[in-house]
N, C-alpha and C positions, 0 to 999 in steps of 0.2 A: 728161515730153521725149521720151520716142521709147516704144513697144512692147517692140522690141527688145532682149534681155537686156545686162547689160554686155561689153565687149572686157575688163573688165580687175576685179577685184572681190575682197574677203576681210573678213576681220572679223577683228581685233586687240585681243589682251588688253593692258588697262594698267593697271598697281599704285594707281590713284587713284578718288575716285567719280567719277559721271558728270560733275555740274555743274564739277568742278576742269578734265577732260580740255576738254568743249567752252567754256568761258571760257577756257582757252589756245588753244585754236583758233581760235576767233573774233576775238583779240585781234589788230587792227590790229597793236600795235607787239611783235610777238612771234611774227605769221606768218613770215618769214625765217627765225626760228631752226628751224623745222620743215621747211623746202621743203627739196625733195631738193638736191642736186648746187650747191651754191651760188649758185642762183636767189635774186635777193631781190625781195620784194614791196614796191609805191610806189600808197600806194592815193590814189586819188583820189574822195573825198566814200565816206562808208559802203559804196556800193555797187558802187564799179567801182576795179581793181584791176590794176595792171601786176606780171608778173612778167618780171624781165628775168635772162636765162642767157646770159651771155658777150653775143653782138653781136645776139642774138633776141631781142625784145620783143611779149608775147603779153598782152591787154586781157580779160578778164572781167568779167562782173558777178556779183557775188555778192549772197545772201540767205540770209536766217538763219531757224530756226524756233523759239524759245527755248524754248517748253513744249515741243516736239517733240526739242529736243538737236540739230538738224540743222541742216546749214548746207549748200546748192546753188549752183554755180557753173557758169558756160556763155558760152561765146566773147562778147564782146560784139559782133563783127564778124555775131553771128548764127549761121553754120555752124563749125562746128569740135568741138574738145573740148569736153564739158561731163561732171560727175557731182556726188555729194555724198557728204556722209559722217555720220552718226548714228551719237552715242552714245548706249549704255547702261549702267544700272548692270548689274554681276554680281555673283559671291557672292563674302563676307567684304570688300566696301568696294572692288574693284576697279570696275572697267566693260569695253567690250569699244566700239573704234571699226569699224563697218562704211562700207567703201569700195566705192563703184563709179563706174566712169570709162568712156565711150565717149568712143574717140580719132575712131573715124571718118576713117581717113585708108591708104589699101592702102599695101602694101610695110613698114609700120610696124612694128619689133619690137617684140609686145608682150611678151618675156622682157623687153627692156630696160624697157618701161613700169612691169611687175610689179618690177624689182629698184628703179625710181624710187620709187614708192609705196612698197615698204619700207624702203627708206631715210627719206623722209618721215616715216612710224610710227615710227622708231626715235629719230628727232630730237624727234620732239611727243614720244615716252615721256620723253625726257632732258630734255628742258621740265617738262615736268609734275611730273616728279619732283623739279627743282630746284623749282620754286614751291613746290610740294606742303611740302615737306619745310621749306623756308626759313621757311612762314609757319605 
């Protein structure tokens, strides 16, 4: 997508196998559960999602590479935020989620963006644990 490094990135541990985490991450019925800040996902087919946060609605194209346990998204309008999440196995049955996000907006508070990413990962961990422990 771009040769310049991401504006926000991080690697986060999750106490579940990578396939379980990726399944939760890419399940359209579960997306709203891990989005931060009360955002709501509304899917329009398998590759287009609208994220509603308050009065704002942003449309994203979404693609997945299941063999790589990778999901990518980009602004449907072409210009705007885009990113990826890749899940990998780690030690003792757990996994890591690598998040990379390009926001491309001057004046944007990157600390706030990082906080929203961390909130989303916290919600993802909780949803994965609920799903993994229930099954």
